[in-house]
Structure formats: structure tokens, C-alpha cells
Phi, psi and omega in degrees: 000131184278150175260133181286152175287307177209164177205157181207160177243160176230197182283150177063046175058031174272125185237135175245126178236124180256122177256179182298322185239358180206167175244128184252125178250116179248144177216169177089173177296122184057033175067037184301311184265125183234129177236128173259128176239124178288147180298331177295335180273347183277123182263325181205152176230132181227152176236130182230129176107173181238321180263294173259093191281145172249120171264129184241126177243117182248136179268164177298330181284351180099002177281138185241131174248127182239123175248113182269159174056045175265163173285143183301314177301320179297315179296321176295321180294318177298312181299315182289328176292318174301315183292324177294317181294323176298313179293323177293324178293324179291334177293327186264347181267000000 
């Protein structure tokens, strides 16, 4: 079992978990719906707002994931971790 690097929660039981090679998005009651997005497939990550922050993760295919009403430190931590993992992966590939 892998250990996550960081994780955060948003509104309506939305959970973002960052692993070394992927980002896992869980939603629904008790994390029923799970989507895995490889770091290679993420084109951009954005943070918008100050109080109820919206974290936006966009894939290369154009699909956009929006996680609303997150805490600002959590959203910033998720964004910086994804960017660090992407830069670390590009050094080795």
C-alpha cells in the first residue's frame, strides 16, 4: 500500500490525494467514486479565491476537475506538490 504525499478535502466529500506518480480524486459517500489521473496527463493546476478556494486540475485531453470550497493552505499545498512531482518526473524521463 502506497503512502500519499499529501491530501486535502473539498465540498461534498471531494478528496484529492497526491501520490508519487498520480493524483487520486475521490467523491461520493465514503469515497465511492475514484478517478486516477497520472501526473503525465495533468497540463495545469490552478487556485482561485481566498476564503472558499477553488482548485482546478486540467488534463491534456481537456477534462477539467474543479474542487470547490477548499481551505487556501490545503489548495496551495496540493498545487505545489503536484508541480514538484511533475518537475521531479521530468528530470528523470
